[in-house]
C-alpha positions as a Python dict, from the first residue, in 0.01 Angstrom:
ca = {
    (1, 'M'): (0, 0, 0),
    (2, 'L'): (-104, 305, 227),
    (3, 'D'): (170, 365, 505),
    (4, 'W'): (175, 588, 796),
    (5, 'T'): (502, 645, 994),
    (6, 'I'): (492, 749, 1375),
    (7, 'G'): (808, 771, 1525),
    (8, 'N'): (1000, 409, 1471),
    (9, 'A'): (655, 234, 1380),
    (10, 'R'): (542, 203, 1042),
    (11, 'I'): (161, 120, 987),
    (12, 'T'): (34, -35, 674),
    (13, 'R'): (-355, -100, 592),
    (14, 'I'): (-396, -436, 457),
    (15, 'E'): (-751, -432, 296),
    (16, 'E'): (-991, -736, 265),
    (17, 'Q'): (-1295, -538, 151),
    (18, 'L'): (-1412, -192, 88),
    (19, 'G'): (-1767, -45, -15),
    (20, 'P'): (-2118, -27, 88),
    (21, 'G'): (-2226, -160, 401),
    (22, 'S'): (-2489, -426, 463),
    (23, 'F'): (-2745, -189, 650),
    (24, 'P'): (-2898, 138, 604),
    (25, 'P'): (-2825, 429, 833),
    (26, 'E'): (-3136, 387, 1048),
    (27, 'K'): (-3059, 37, 1115),
    (28, 'Y'): (-2715, 44, 1154),
    (29, 'F'): (-2692, 320, 1412),
    (30, 'T'): (-2921, 322, 1716),
    (31, 'G'): (-3027, 686, 1790),
    (32, 'F'): (-2956, 786, 1437),
    (33, 'D'): (-3060, 1153, 1337),
    (34, 'R'): (-3045, 1214, 972),
    (35, 'E'): (-2997, 1585, 1017),
    (36, 'V'): (-2652, 1505, 1135),
    (37, 'L'): (-2581, 1306, 830),
    (38, 'L'): (-2722, 1601, 613),
    (39, 'R'): (-2482, 1866, 814),
    (40, 'E'): (-2197, 1643, 768),
    (41, 'M'): (-2229, 1568, 407),
    (42, 'A'): (-1962, 1772, 239),
    (43, 'W'): (-1689, 1539, 377),
    (44, 'L'): (-1902, 1218, 386),
    (45, 'V'): (-1928, 1195, 26),
    (46, 'P'): (-1774, 988, -156),
    (47, 'H'): (-1566, 807, 65),
    (48, 'H'): (-1793, 740, 374),
    (49, 'Y'): (-2165, 769, 227),
    (50, 'I'): (-2347, 710, -104),
    (51, 'P'): (-2622, 971, -122),
    (52, 'E'): (-2791, 814, -418),
    (53, 'S'): (-2849, 483, -254),
    (54, 'D'): (-2841, 610, 116),
    (55, 'Q'): (-2560, 356, 196),
    (56, 'L'): (-2279, 397, 431),
    (57, 'I'): (-1944, 290, 297),
    (58, 'T'): (-1748, 61, 529),
    (59, 'S'): (-1417, -112, 495),
    (60, 'V'): (-1278, -427, 653),
    (61, 'H'): (-908, -413, 685),
    (62, 'S'): (-621, -527, 927),
    (63, 'W'): (-333, -282, 1037),
    (64, 'L'): (6, -422, 1004),
    (65, 'I'): (211, -226, 1266),
    (66, 'R'): (598, -281, 1209),
    (67, 'T'): (851, -156, 1515),
    (68, 'P'): (1208, -252, 1540),
    (69, 'H'): (1121, -521, 1787),
    (70, 'H'): (799, -692, 1630),
    (71, 'N'): (552, -731, 1318),
    (72, 'I'): (214, -704, 1460),
    (73, 'L'): (-119, -797, 1274),
    (74, 'L'): (-407, -620, 1440),
    (75, 'D'): (-762, -773, 1354),
    (76, 'C'): (-777, -1039, 1106),
    (77, 'C'): (-1085, -944, 880),
    (78, 'A'): (-1328, -1194, 785),
    (79, 'G'): (-1105, -1485, 607),
    (80, 'N'): (-1172, -1683, 335),
    (81, 'H'): (-1391, -2003, 277),
    (82, 'K'): (-1583, -1971, 615),
    (83, 'D'): (-1938, -2053, 674),
    (84, 'R'): (-2106, -1722, 771),
    (85, 'H'): (-2436, -1777, 655),
    (86, 'W'): (-2600, -1530, 897),
    (87, 'W'): (-2384, -1235, 753),
    (88, 'P'): (-2375, -1275, 370),
    (89, 'R'): (-2117, -1023, 318),
    (90, 'F'): (-1855, -1221, 490),
    (91, 'H'): (-1982, -1567, 385),
    (92, 'Q'): (-1752, -1806, 218),
    (93, 'L'): (-1514, -1524, 60),
    (94, 'D'): (-1220, -1579, -157),
    (95, 'T'): (-1031, -1270, -132),
    (96, 'P'): (-647, -1206, -208),
    (97, 'F'): (-605, -1064, 175),
    (98, 'L'): (-249, -1259, 196),
    (99, 'S'): (-140, -1128, -123),
    (100, 'R'): (-195, -773, -19),
    (101, 'L'): (22, -882, 289),
    (102, 'A'): (282, -969, 60),
    (103, 'Q'): (243, -696, -117),
    (104, 'A'): (326, -484, 198),
    (105, 'G'): (668, -733, 206),
    (106, 'L'): (574, -970, 474),
    (107, 'R'): (460, -1367, 431),
    (108, 'P'): (257, -1531, 718),
    (109, 'E'): (559, -1684, 891),
    (110, 'D'): (685, -1306, 937),
    (111, 'I'): (397, -1211, 1154),
    (112, 'D'): (546, -1198, 1521),
    (113, 'I'): (193, -1117, 1699),
    (114, 'V'): (-172, -1090, 1625),
    (115, 'L'): (-393, -914, 1858),
    (116, 'C'): (-769, -911, 1829),
    (117, 'T'): (-929, -633, 1975),
    (118, 'H'): (-1247, -835, 2004),
    (119, 'L'): (-1394, -1164, 1869),
    (120, 'H'): (-1648, -1066, 1633),
    (121, 'A'): (-1629, -1274, 1277),
    (122, 'D'): (-1507, -970, 1079),
    (123, 'H'): (-1209, -940, 1324),
    (124, 'I'): (-1101, -1327, 1363),
    (125, 'G'): (-1134, -1487, 993),
    (126, 'W'): (-772, -1473, 892),
    (127, 'N'): (-664, -1612, 1231),
    (128, 'T'): (-715, -1941, 1067),
    (129, 'Q'): (-698, -2104, 719),
    (130, 'L'): (-834, -2411, 579),
    (131, 'R'): (-539, -2680, 519),
    (132, 'D'): (-610, -3051, 431),
    (133, 'G'): (-969, -3014, 568),
    (134, 'R'): (-884, -2842, 885),
    (135, 'W'): (-863, -2492, 1041),
    (136, 'V'): (-525, -2424, 1139),
    (137, 'P'): (-327, -2097, 1255),
    (138, 'T'): (-248, -1860, 929),
    (139, 'F'): (54, -1733, 1129),
    (140, 'P'): (257, -2004, 1234),
    (141, 'N'): (502, -1816, 1420),
    (142, 'A'): (276, -1553, 1592),
    (143, 'R'): (153, -1536, 1939),
    (144, 'Y'): (-196, -1440, 1934),
    (145, 'L'): (-304, -1207, 2191),
    (146, 'F'): (-684, -1224, 2312),
    (147, 'S'): (-862, -1069, 2599),
    (148, 'R'): (-924, -1337, 2848),
    (149, 'R'): (-1261, -1177, 2925),
    (150, 'E'): (-1353, -1155, 2584),
    (151, 'N'): (-1265, -1501, 2494),
    (152, 'D'): (-1447, -1647, 2806),
    (153, 'F'): (-1756, -1466, 2663),
    (154, 'W'): (-1766, -1628, 2323),
    (155, 'D'): (-1606, -1974, 2439),
    (156, 'P'): (-1918, -2191, 2377),
    (157, 'R'): (-1784, -2456, 2583),
    (158, 'Q'): (-1814, -2213, 2891),
    (159, 'H'): (-2194, -2147, 2803),
    (160, 'P'): (-2332, -2480, 2771),
    (161, 'D'): (-2683, -2376, 2857),
    (162, 'A'): (-2685, -2056, 2607),
    (163, 'P'): (-2922, -2049, 2320),
    (164, 'D'): (-2737, -2129, 1987),
    (165, 'D'): (-2546, -1861, 1833),
    (166, 'P'): (-2350, -1905, 1514),
    (167, 'A'): (-2055, -1644, 1642),
    (168, 'R'): (-1994, -1892, 1910),
    (169, 'S'): (-2080, -2210, 1765),
    (170, 'I'): (-1916, -2174, 1425),
    (171, 'A'): (-1699, -1836, 1427),
    (172, 'Y'): (-1523, -1924, 1760),
    (173, 'R'): (-1460, -2282, 1662),
    (174, 'D'): (-1306, -2221, 1306),
    (175, 'S'): (-1106, -1916, 1399),
    (176, 'V'): (-1012, -1909, 1784),
    (177, 'L'): (-1030, -2239, 1908),
    (178, 'P'): (-767, -2403, 1664),
    (179, 'V'): (-533, -2107, 1766),
    (180, 'L'): (-574, -2208, 2140),
    (181, 'E'): (-530, -2584, 2073),
    (182, 'A'): (-213, -2506, 1887),
    (183, 'G'): (-79, -2338, 2196),
    (184, 'Q'): (-51, -2009, 1998),
    (185, 'A'): (-272, -1800, 2214),
    (186, 'T'): (-191, -1561, 2509),
    (187, 'L'): (-496, -1458, 2710),
    (188, 'I'): (-433, -1110, 2872),
    (189, 'D'): (-595, -936, 3173),
    (190, 'G'): (-582, -575, 3212),
    (191, 'P'): (-317, -342, 3050),
    (192, 'H'): (-58, -561, 2860),
    (193, 'A'): (270, -397, 2740),
    (194, 'I'): (400, -558, 2416),
    (195, 'D'): (680, -328, 2394),
    (196, 'D'): (821, 1, 2532),
    (197, 'S'): (591, 192, 2269),
    (198, 'L'): (299, -34, 2238),
    (199, 'Q'): (25, -71, 2524),
    (200, 'V'): (-296, -292, 2516),
    (201, 'E'): (-586, -127, 2739),
    (202, 'A'): (-944, -229, 2812),
    (203, 'A'): (-1225, -58, 2593),
    (204, 'P'): (-1538, -258, 2676),
    (205, 'G'): (-1874, -166, 2565),
    (206, 'H'): (-1913, -310, 2195),
    (207, 'T'): (-1831, -637, 2349),
    (208, 'P'): (-1753, -742, 2702),
    (209, 'G'): (-1378, -782, 2660),
    (210, 'H'): (-1289, -553, 2399),
    (211, 'I'): (-969, -401, 2378),
    (212, 'L'): (-757, -143, 2211),
    (213, 'L'): (-396, -75, 2115),
    (214, 'K'): (-213, 233, 2196),
    (215, 'L'): (108, 328, 2023),
    (216, 'L'): (315, 582, 2227),
    (217, 'H'): (492, 866, 2106),
    (218, 'P'): (584, 1260, 2225),
    (219, 'G'): (399, 1352, 1916),
    (220, 'G'): (78, 1185, 2014),
    (221, 'G'): (112, 844, 1890),
    (222, 'G'): (-203, 653, 1748),
    (223, 'V'): (-483, 438, 1862),
    (224, 'F'): (-592, 143, 1730),
    (225, 'C'): (-977, 126, 1837),
    (226, 'G'): (-1120, -170, 1645),
    (227, 'D'): (-1475, -120, 1700),
    (228, 'V'): (-1524, 135, 1982),
    (229, 'I'): (-1596, 357, 1652),
    (230, 'H'): (-1734, 190, 1360),
    (231, 'H'): (-1816, 496, 1131),
    (232, 'P'): (-1670, 860, 1123),
    (233, 'L'): (-2024, 992, 1164),
    (234, 'Q'): (-1986, 873, 1513),
    (235, 'I'): (-1708, 1104, 1575),
    (236, 'C'): (-1970, 1385, 1521),
    (237, 'A'): (-2215, 1180, 1723),
    (238, 'P'): (-2037, 980, 1969),
    (239, 'D'): (-2384, 870, 2172),
    (240, 'W'): (-2486, 676, 1835),
    (241, 'N'): (-2403, 304, 1896),
    (242, 'T'): (-2435, 28, 1620),
    (243, 'Q'): (-2687, -242, 1659),
    (244, 'F'): (-2374, -464, 1732),
    (245, 'C'): (-2285, -277, 2042),
    (246, 'Q'): (-2372, -510, 2349),
    (247, 'D'): (-2347, -265, 2634),
    (248, 'P'): (-2520, 59, 2502),
    (249, 'V'): (-2390, 277, 2823),
    (250, 'Q'): (-2036, 159, 2817),
    (251, 'A'): (-1997, 156, 2447),
    (252, 'R'): (-2067, 526, 2482),
    (253, 'A'): (-1837, 588, 2741),
    (254, 'T'): (-1567, 399, 2618),
    (255, 'R'): (-1608, 596, 2248),
    (256, 'R'): (-1616, 924, 2418),
    (257, 'A'): (-1280, 865, 2623),
    (258, 'V'): (-1130, 753, 2317),
    (259, 'L'): (-1216, 1063, 2122),
    (260, 'S'): (-1136, 1271, 2408),
    (261, 'H'): (-785, 1114, 2450),
    (262, 'C'): (-701, 1162, 2057),
    (263, 'A'): (-808, 1547, 2077),
    (264, 'D'): (-618, 1607, 2369),
    (265, 'S'): (-307, 1387, 2298),
    (266, 'G'): (-280, 1450, 1940),
    (267, 'A'): (-303, 1095, 1886),
    (268, 'L'): (-426, 952, 1548),
    (269, 'L'): (-729, 727, 1530),
    (270, 'F'): (-701, 419, 1326),
    (271, 'P'): (-1017, 243, 1323),
    (272, 'T'): (-1097, -109, 1150),
    (273, 'H'): (-1388, 9, 923),
    (274, 'F'): (-1330, 371, 821),
    (275, 'G'): (-1339, 461, 445),
    (276, 'A'): (-1024, 642, 282),
    (277, 'P'): (-822, 794, 413),
    (278, 'H'): (-870, 519, 702),
    (279, 'A'): (-691, 731, 979),
    (280, 'T'): (-773, 1081, 1099),
    (281, 'A'): (-684, 1309, 1400),
    (282, 'I'): (-965, 1433, 1632),
    (283, 'V'): (-1042, 1807, 1692),
    (284, 'D'): (-1238, 1912, 2004),
    (285, 'T'): (-1481, 2179, 1850),
    (286, 'G'): (-1583, 2295, 2183),
    (287, 'S'): (-1928, 2163, 2116),
    (288, 'G'): (-1834, 1811, 2007),
    (289, 'F'): (-1572, 1644, 1815),
    (290, 'A'): (-1482, 1642, 1444),
    (291, 'P'): (-1253, 1436, 1207),
    (292, 'R'): (-946, 1597, 1070),
    (293, 'W'): (-842, 1337, 816),
    (294, 'V'): (-460, 1235, 785),
    (295, 'S'): (-305, 1101, 479),
    (296, 'P'): (-68, 839, 464),
    (297, 'G'): (301, 953, 518),
    (298, 'T'): (509, 1048, 808),
    (299, 'R'): (374, 1184, 1102),
}
């Protein structure tokens, strides 16, 4: 298991998938410029890009954050046995995600808080699992934190006249609605303090109600940014969105704000889809930003 320690917080990466993504760079990014990719090739290969096949490497993982107060699981990957026919990479998976959580020393019953940065299918899947033919919360003792704005956007019951969208009609119904019906969800508005060192903040753009989590520490702390930044190339090209960003202008503004915060404060960036070593510091080069990779260990 890969662990980082910041102050009294222990951060562990729980992997679901790691490998080539589903789209070539030109289709993944809007505004893609191959000259930027070629310029950054020295550090992109082998953990973030495969030149032979022109494929970006992406990870799908959760962050387990352990403090003296809570065991927090941030973003729940794609999940097992779920109908994701519109997204083959995540369709009917059977991965050892919970075994990997056990390798980190925790059972589902030990998770106190599940925080979803947003409600795309690859961030909510392990919210629930199939038991006796029905979807039930995977983490029975957890409080699940969802952005109210995000939840309202995806809840199909609030959009009866909208065109059919499987992200609403299928993913929301199997991975979010059972949590609400079980009474385990807390819908949050605006900034939200989990404890004295963990602060949830709005980070819209990729989706309307996207949020992030800041770990506060005098040495800089950390930022768990969800899909504000998908791939490390966006550190060098922060104006590139992905095809999945719903408000392109706001997504760029949020991304730049996160990068500036990390560069100014020294906070480490903990994204959900970066390849190894999965976490990075951000350097302001004077003409832009660059990653400074941070291997597991004590900060």
